[in-house]
matplotlib code that plots the C-alpha trace (Angstrom):
import matplotlib.pyplot as plt

x = [49.2, 51.9, 55.3, 56.9, 56.3, 54.3, 52.0, 51.8, 50.7, 48.2, 46.3, 45.7, 44.7, 42.4, 40.9, 40.1, 38.8, 41.0, 41.9, 45.0, 44.8, 42.7, 45.7, 48.3, 46.0, 45.7, 49.6, 50.4, 52.2, 51.9, 50.1, 52.4, 54.9, 53.3, 52.2, 55.9, 56.4, 53.3, 54.8, 58.1, 60.1, 60.9, 61.9, 59.5, 60.9, 60.6, 58.6, 56.3, 55.4, 54.9, 52.5, 50.8, 50.8, 49.1, 46.2, 45.8, 45.5, 47.8, 50.0, 53.2, 53.0, 54.2, 56.6, 58.0, 57.8, 60.0, 62.5, 63.1, 63.0, 64.0, 67.5, 71.1, 70.5, 73.2, 74.8, 72.6, 69.3, 70.5, 71.0, 66.9, 65.2, 67.9, 65.4, 62.1, 62.0, 63.3, 66.0, 68.6, 72.1, 73.2, 75.5, 78.7, 81.2, 80.4, 77.4, 77.0, 75.5, 72.5, 70.6, 69.2, 65.7, 67.2, 68.7, 65.3, 63.4, 66.0, 65.6, 61.9, 62.3, 64.5, 62.1, 59.4, 61.4, 61.8, 58.0, 57.5, 59.8, 57.6, 54.4, 55.7, 58.7, 59.7, 60.4, 63.8, 65.1, 63.4, 64.0, 67.5, 67.4, 64.5, 66.5, 69.6, 67.5, 65.2, 69.1, 70.3, 66.2, 67.0, 70.5, 69.7, 66.8, 68.6, 71.2, 69.1, 65.9, 63.6, 61.1, 64.2, 64.3, 60.8, 60.2, 62.6, 61.4, 58.1, 60.0, 62.1, 58.3, 56.4, 60.3, 59.4, 56.1, 56.3, 59.1, 57.2, 54.6, 56.9, 58.5, 54.7, 54.9, 58.3, 56.3, 58.2, 55.5, 58.1, 59.6, 56.4, 55.1, 58.7, 58.8, 55.3, 55.7, 58.9, 56.8, 53.9, 57.1, 58.3, 55.3, 54.4, 57.5, 57.0, 53.7, 52.0, 48.5, 48.1, 51.2, 50.9, 47.4, 47.5, 50.5, 47.6, 46.1, 49.2, 48.9, 45.2, 46.8, 48.6, 45.5, 43.4, 45.8, 46.6, 42.5, 42.2, 38.9, 38.6, 42.1, 41.4, 38.4, 40.3, 43.1, 41.4, 39.5, 42.4, 42.8, 39.7, 40.2, 43.4, 44.9, 43.5, 44.0, 43.0, 39.9, 41.3, 43.8, 40.6, 38.7, 40.9, 41.0, 37.3, 37.8, 40.1, 37.3, 34.7, 37.4, 37.7, 33.7, 33.3, 36.1, 33.8, 30.8, 28.9, 27.6, 25.7, 28.8, 30.7, 28.2, 28.3, 31.5, 32.6, 29.4, 31.4, 35.0, 32.9, 32.1, 35.3, 37.2, 34.8, 35.8, 39.6, 40.6, 42.2, 46.1, 47.0, 49.9, 53.0, 53.3, 50.2, 49.3, 47.7, 46.3, 47.6, 44.3, 42.0, 39.2, 40.7, 37.8, 35.3, 38.3, 38.1, 34.2, 34.7, 37.6, 34.9, 31.5, 34.1, 35.0, 31.1, 30.0, 28.7, 31.3, 29.2, 29.4, 32.8, 33.6, 31.3, 32.8, 36.5, 36.0, 34.4, 37.8, 40.5, 39.9, 41.0, 43.8, 47.3, 49.0, 52.4, 50.3, 51.5, 51.6, 47.5, 46.5, 47.7, 46.8, 42.8, 43.2, 43.8, 40.9, 38.5, 39.7, 39.3, 35.4, 34.8, 36.0, 34.3, 30.6, 31.0, 32.7, 35.5, 36.4, 36.0, 38.4, 40.8, 40.8, 41.9, 43.8, 46.0, 46.1, 47.0, 50.4, 52.4, 51.7, 51.9, 55.3, 57.3, 55.4, 56.6, 54.1, 53.8, 50.1, 48.9, 50.5, 47.9, 45.0, 47.2, 47.0, 43.3, 42.6, 45.2, 42.5, 39.9, 40.6, 41.6, 38.1, 37.6, 41.0, 39.5, 38.2, 40.6, 40.8, 41.8, 44.4, 45.6, 46.3, 47.8, 51.5, 52.0, 49.5, 52.0, 55.1, 54.2, 53.1, 56.4, 59.2, 59.9]
y = [57.6, 57.4, 58.2, 56.2, 52.1, 53.8, 55.9, 53.5, 50.6, 53.1, 53.7, 50.5, 49.3, 52.1, 51.2, 47.6, 48.8, 47.3, 49.2, 48.9, 46.7, 44.5, 44.3, 43.6, 40.6, 39.4, 39.0, 38.3, 41.1, 43.7, 47.2, 49.0, 47.9, 48.0, 51.5, 52.4, 51.3, 52.6, 56.1, 55.7, 54.9, 51.7, 50.2, 47.0, 44.0, 41.7, 39.2, 41.9, 43.6, 40.4, 39.7, 42.9, 42.3, 39.3, 40.2, 43.6, 42.3, 44.4, 42.3, 42.6, 46.6, 46.9, 43.8, 46.3, 49.5, 47.5, 46.8, 50.0, 52.4, 51.0, 51.8, 50.2, 46.6, 45.1, 42.2, 39.9, 41.6, 41.5, 37.1, 37.3, 39.5, 36.7, 34.1, 35.7, 36.8, 33.9, 36.5, 33.2, 33.5, 37.1, 35.8, 36.3, 33.6, 29.7, 28.9, 25.4, 23.5, 24.1, 21.2, 18.3, 16.5, 14.0, 16.1, 17.6, 14.2, 12.9, 16.0, 15.0, 11.6, 12.3, 14.4, 11.9, 9.1, 11.5, 12.2, 7.8, 8.0, 11.2, 8.8, 6.1, 7.5, 10.3, 13.9, 14.1, 11.4, 13.4, 16.8, 17.6, 15.9, 17.7, 21.0, 20.1, 19.2, 22.7, 24.6, 22.8, 23.0, 26.8, 27.5, 25.9, 28.1, 31.0, 30.1, 29.5, 31.5, 30.5, 27.4, 25.4, 28.2, 28.6, 24.9, 24.5, 27.3, 25.0, 22.0, 24.8, 25.7, 22.3, 21.0, 24.5, 23.0, 19.8, 20.6, 23.0, 19.9, 18.2, 20.8, 21.1, 17.0, 17.8, 20.7, 23.4, 26.0, 28.4, 26.5, 25.1, 28.7, 30.1, 27.2, 28.0, 31.4, 30.6, 28.0, 30.8, 33.8, 30.6, 29.7, 32.9, 34.0, 31.3, 32.1, 29.5, 30.0, 26.1, 26.2, 29.9, 29.4, 26.1, 27.5, 29.1, 25.5, 24.9, 27.8, 27.5, 23.5, 24.6, 27.3, 23.8, 22.6, 25.4, 26.0, 28.7, 28.3, 32.4, 31.8, 28.5, 29.9, 33.1, 31.5, 29.0, 31.2, 33.5, 30.7, 30.5, 34.2, 35.0, 33.8, 31.0, 28.1, 24.5, 23.0, 20.6, 22.6, 25.3, 21.7, 21.7, 24.8, 24.4, 21.1, 23.1, 25.6, 23.5, 21.7, 25.2, 25.8, 22.9, 23.7, 26.7, 24.7, 25.7, 22.4, 24.8, 26.7, 23.3, 21.2, 23.6, 24.0, 20.4, 20.2, 23.0, 20.9, 17.8, 19.5, 20.8, 17.6, 16.2, 18.8, 17.7, 15.9, 12.7, 13.2, 16.0, 18.2, 17.1, 17.8, 16.7, 18.6, 17.5, 14.1, 11.4, 9.7, 8.0, 10.4, 13.2, 15.6, 12.5, 11.6, 14.8, 15.3, 12.4, 14.1, 17.8, 15.5, 15.0, 18.7, 19.4, 16.4, 14.2, 11.2, 8.4, 9.8, 10.6, 7.0, 5.4, 7.9, 6.8, 3.1, 2.7, 5.2, 4.0, 1.1, 2.1, 3.6, 1.6, 0.2, 2.1, 5.4, 4.9, 8.9, 9.6, 5.9, 7.1, 10.6, 9.7, 6.1, 8.4, 10.1, 8.0, 6.2, 9.6, 9.9, 6.2, 6.7, 10.1, 8.7, 5.7, 3.3, 2.7, -1.0, 0.0, 3.2, 1.0, -1.4, 0.6, 2.8, -0.5, -1.5, 2.2, 2.1, 0.8, 3.5, 6.6, 5.0, 4.9, 8.1, 10.5, 13.2, 16.2, 16.8, 13.0, 13.7, 16.7, 14.2, 11.5, 13.4, 14.4, 10.8, 9.8, 12.8, 10.5, 7.1, 8.3, 8.9, 5.1, 4.1, 0.9, -0.4, -3.6, -2.6, 1.3, -0.7, -2.9, 0.5, 2.7, 1.8, 1.9, 5.3, 7.0, 5.7, 7.9, 10.7, 10.4, 10.2, 13.6]
z = [-100.7, -96.9, -96.6, -94.0, -92.8, -90.2, -92.3, -94.6, -91.9, -90.0, -93.9, -94.7, -90.6, -90.8, -94.0, -92.9, -90.4, -87.2, -83.9, -83.1, -80.6, -82.6, -85.3, -82.3, -81.1, -84.5, -85.3, -82.0, -80.7, -78.1, -78.4, -77.5, -79.1, -82.7, -82.1, -81.6, -85.4, -86.8, -85.4, -86.8, -83.1, -83.9, -87.2, -88.4, -88.4, -91.4, -89.3, -88.4, -91.9, -93.4, -90.9, -90.7, -94.5, -94.8, -92.6, -93.8, -97.4, -99.4, -101.6, -100.4, -100.3, -96.5, -97.1, -99.7, -97.6, -94.7, -97.0, -99.1, -95.5, -93.0, -91.5, -91.9, -90.8, -88.5, -89.4, -87.1, -88.4, -92.2, -91.4, -90.2, -92.7, -95.0, -93.8, -93.1, -96.5, -98.3, -100.3, -100.1, -98.3, -97.0, -94.1, -96.6, -97.2, -96.1, -98.3, -99.4, -101.7, -102.8, -101.3, -103.9, -103.7, -101.7, -99.3, -98.5, -98.3, -96.1, -93.7, -94.5, -93.3, -90.2, -88.9, -89.5, -87.7, -84.8, -84.9, -84.4, -81.9, -80.2, -79.8, -78.0, -75.6, -73.6, -75.4, -73.4, -76.0, -79.2, -78.3, -78.6, -82.0, -83.0, -81.9, -83.6, -86.7, -87.1, -86.5, -89.5, -91.5, -91.3, -91.8, -95.5, -95.3, -94.6, -97.5, -100.6, -102.4, -104.0, -104.4, -102.3, -99.6, -99.5, -98.8, -96.3, -94.5, -94.0, -93.1, -90.3, -89.1, -88.6, -86.8, -84.4, -84.4, -82.7, -80.9, -79.1, -78.9, -77.1, -74.9, -73.9, -73.0, -71.2, -69.0, -69.8, -71.0, -71.5, -74.3, -76.1, -76.1, -77.5, -80.5, -81.1, -81.8, -83.5, -85.8, -86.6, -87.7, -90.3, -91.5, -92.6, -93.8, -96.3, -97.1, -95.2, -93.3, -92.0, -89.4, -88.7, -87.4, -86.1, -83.8, -81.8, -82.2, -80.0, -77.8, -76.9, -75.7, -73.2, -72.0, -71.8, -69.9, -67.2, -67.0, -68.7, -71.0, -72.1, -73.0, -75.0, -76.5, -77.5, -79.4, -80.6, -82.6, -83.8, -85.2, -87.7, -87.8, -88.9, -92.7, -94.7, -93.0, -94.8, -93.6, -91.6, -89.5, -89.3, -88.0, -85.4, -84.1, -83.4, -82.3, -79.3, -79.3, -78.2, -75.6, -73.8, -73.8, -72.0, -69.7, -69.2, -68.4, -72.1, -73.7, -76.4, -77.1, -77.2, -79.2, -81.6, -82.4, -82.7, -85.2, -86.8, -86.5, -88.0, -91.4, -91.9, -91.4, -93.9, -96.4, -96.3, -99.2, -98.9, -99.7, -97.0, -98.4, -95.9, -93.3, -91.6, -88.9, -85.3, -84.4, -85.9, -84.4, -87.0, -85.2, -83.3, -83.3, -81.1, -78.3, -77.9, -77.6, -75.2, -73.0, -73.1, -72.4, -68.7, -68.8, -68.9, -65.7, -68.3, -67.3, -68.2, -71.5, -71.6, -70.5, -73.1, -75.6, -74.8, -74.6, -78.7, -79.6, -77.9, -79.5, -82.8, -81.5, -82.8, -79.9, -81.2, -80.5, -77.4, -76.4, -77.7, -75.6, -72.4, -72.5, -73.5, -71.7, -68.5, -68.9, -69.8, -66.5, -64.8, -66.5, -64.8, -61.8, -61.2, -62.9, -59.7, -62.0, -59.7, -60.8, -64.1, -63.5, -61.9, -64.4, -67.5, -65.5, -64.8, -68.9, -69.6, -67.1, -69.8, -72.4, -69.5, -68.3, -71.9, -72.8, -69.4, -70.4, -68.3, -69.0, -68.6, -65.2, -64.6, -65.1, -63.0, -60.2, -60.6, -60.9, -57.9, -55.9, -57.2, -56.2, -53.0, -51.6, -52.4, -50.6, -48.8, -52.3, -52.8, -57.1, -55.5, -53.5, -56.1, -59.1, -56.2, -56.0, -59.3, -60.1, -56.9, -58.8, -61.7, -60.3, -58.3, -61.4, -63.3]

ax = plt.figure().add_subplot(projection="3d")
ax.plot(x, y, z, "-o")
ax.set_aspect("equal")
plt.show()
C-alpha cells in the first residue's frame, strides 16, 4: 500500500484507469495543481481529498490520508478543514449554541422567501441578503458536527448555488462561476451529489449564454458522469446538453439528449427532497426544447412550443416568463411573423422590466437587431421605444 497521500492518490487513479488530466477535469481543478499534489510537492486541501475520494470511489481512504499525513495547518486552514470535513467547531472560543430544528427551519424559510423574491424582481434586490444568509449558515456549519452540521452545510451549498444564478442574472459572470464552484465544494463535503453535479449544469448555462456550444455540452456531460446525482439533476443536465447540441446545429444529438432527459424526469419521485434544484416551471424540458428549436433555425416550431408552454407559467414566475417570452418573440420574428413577435413582446415588457436580467437582455439585443430589419413596420415602430429603454437599463 502506498505511503504518502500523493502515492495513494496515484495508486487509486491508475487502478481506476484515469489519466491525471481526466481526473483533474472530473474534480474541476487544473492538471498542474493535481500533479503537484500527486508528486507530494503540495499538500492536498480537504476539499481536493474529498473530491478525489468521491470520484475514485475509495471509501474515505484519501480523506483519511489527507487528515493524517498533511503538514501542520494554520488557523485559517484549520477552519476550512472543519467546514469541508464536517468535524465541527475548530475556531476556538465564541461557539454559539447548537441550532435546533426551529432555527434551521427558519433559515430555510428565509432562503425560500429570497428565492420567491428572485422570481419577480431584480437580482440586485436579493444578492446581498443571499450572501449574508450564506455567511450565517456557513458559520453555523463550521461550529457544529454531526447531522446538524451536515444539514447546515447542504443549505449553505444550495444558497451558494442560487447566489451564483443571481450573479449571472446580474451580468457578473466571474462571481457566478465562483459561487457555483463554492456550492460544488460545500455539497461534496456534505456528501450531496445533487448540488455538486448541478453546479456543472449551472456553469454550462454560463457557457450557453456565451454561445460556446462545446463548453456547454462538455460541462453538461460532466454533470452526468461525475458522482451519483438523482434523476432530476441528471434530467436537467441532459436538457442543458441538448441545448448545447442545438447551439452547435446538431439536431439529432439535441433530440437524443432531450429524449434522455424526458425519461429521467419521468422517474423523479413526486416528493422531491428539499431544496429543489433548477427551474420551477411545470415542464422545464419543453420550454428548453422550444429554445433549442430556435437555435436550430426551426423558428416556427419553436414559437408554437413556447406559445403553448408559456400559457401555463404562473404570473408570479416573472423571471421564467421574461426569459422564454423574449425567446418566443424572437422566434416569431425570425419566422417572419413580425406582428405576432411585436405583440408577444409587448405582453412581456412588464416581466422584463421587473426582473432586470442580464441574460434576458442578451436575447433582447438579438431581437432588436432582428426587428430592425422591419424598422418601417407599424408594429415595430410601436414597440421599439420600449425595447430601447429596456436595453439601455443597467
